[in-house]
C-alpha positions as CSV (number, residue, x, y, z in Angstrom):
1,M,-9.7,2.5,8.1
2,E,-7.4,0.7,10.5
3,I,-3.7,0.7,9.9
4,K,-3.5,-3.1,9.8
5,K,-6.0,-3.1,6.8
6,K,-3.9,-0.4,5.0
7,C,-0.8,-2.5,5.6
8,D,-2.6,-5.6,4.2
9,I,-3.6,-3.8,1.0
10,I,-0.1,-2.4,0.5
11,E,1.4,-5.8,1.0
12,E,-1.1,-7.4,-1.3
13,F,-0.3,-4.8,-4.0
14,I,3.5,-5.5,-3.7
15,R,2.9,-9.2,-3.8
16,E,0.8,-8.9,-6.9
17,H,3.4,-6.6,-8.5
18,F,6.4,-8.9,-7.9
19,L,4.9,-12.4,-7.9
20,K,2.4,-12.0,-10.7
21,N,4.1,-9.2,-12.6
22,I,0.8,-7.4,-13.0
23,F,2.1,-3.9,-12.7
24,I,5.7,-4.5,-13.6
25,D,6.1,-2.2,-16.6
26,D,4.5,0.8,-15.0
27,A,7.0,3.6,-14.4
28,E,4.7,5.2,-11.8
29,V,4.5,2.0,-9.8
30,E,8.3,1.7,-9.9
31,D,8.5,5.3,-8.6
32,F,6.1,4.3,-5.8
33,I,8.2,1.3,-4.8
34,S,11.4,3.3,-5.0
35,Y,10.1,6.2,-2.9
36,N,8.5,4.0,-0.3
37,N,11.5,1.8,0.3
38,L,10.9,2.0,4.1
39,G,7.2,2.3,4.2
40,I,6.5,-0.8,2.1
41,P,8.6,-3.3,4.2
42,L,7.3,-1.8,7.4
43,A,3.7,-2.3,6.1
44,Q,4.6,-5.8,5.2
45,S,6.0,-6.4,8.7
46,V,2.7,-5.1,10.3
47,S,0.6,-7.1,7.8
48,Y,2.4,-10.3,8.8
49,K,2.2,-9.4,12.5
50,L,6.0,-9.2,12.8
51,A,6.2,-5.7,14.1
52,D,4.2,-3.0,16.0
53,P,5.1,0.3,14.4
54,T,6.2,3.3,16.4
55,L,4.7,6.8,15.8
56,E,7.3,7.4,13.2
57,G,6.5,4.0,11.6
58,L,2.8,4.9,11.5
59,S,3.7,8.1,9.8
60,L,5.7,6.2,7.1
61,I,2.9,3.7,6.6
62,E,0.4,6.5,6.2
63,E,2.6,8.3,3.7
64,T,2.9,5.0,1.7
65,W,-0.9,4.6,1.9
66,Q,-1.5,8.2,0.7
67,F,0.9,7.6,-2.2
68,L,-0.7,4.3,-3.2
69,C,-4.2,6.0,-3.1
70,S,-2.9,8.9,-5.2
71,L,-1.3,6.5,-7.7
72,F,-4.7,4.8,-8.4
73,G,-7.0,7.8,-7.8
74,V,-8.6,6.1,-4.8
75,D,-10.1,7.9,-1.8
76,P,-7.5,7.4,1.1
77,D,-10.3,7.8,3.6
78,G,-12.4,5.0,2.1
79,E,-13.0,1.5,3.6
80,Y,-11.6,-1.4,1.6
81,E,-11.6,-5.1,2.4
82,D,-8.8,-6.0,0.0
83,L,-6.8,-4.9,-3.1
84,D,-9.5,-5.8,-5.5
85,E,-12.1,-3.6,-3.7
86,F,-9.5,-0.9,-3.4
87,L,-8.7,-0.9,-7.2
88,E,-12.4,-1.1,-8.1
89,S,-13.1,2.1,-6.2
90,E,-10.9,4.2,-8.4
91,E,-12.4,7.7,-8.6
92,D,-13.4,9.1,-11.9
């Protein structure tokens, strides 16, 4: 999956978390946000076409993506159009 799409899903997850308080009481989500304090804003910058990441930035975004996939038990190599499709693909 293209890095831009990963960034879009990361950004949509954060937006849902903070604006709609959907995941607000989940300690694992809070750990995800705390740990990825650089990868999340970088992904948001790419999602909004405000930045082109360097190789180091790509690595941070990929680490953030892997963590998000692990958090929800989703295949990190899958193809997802948006956050809903991402969350619906949770592995059993």
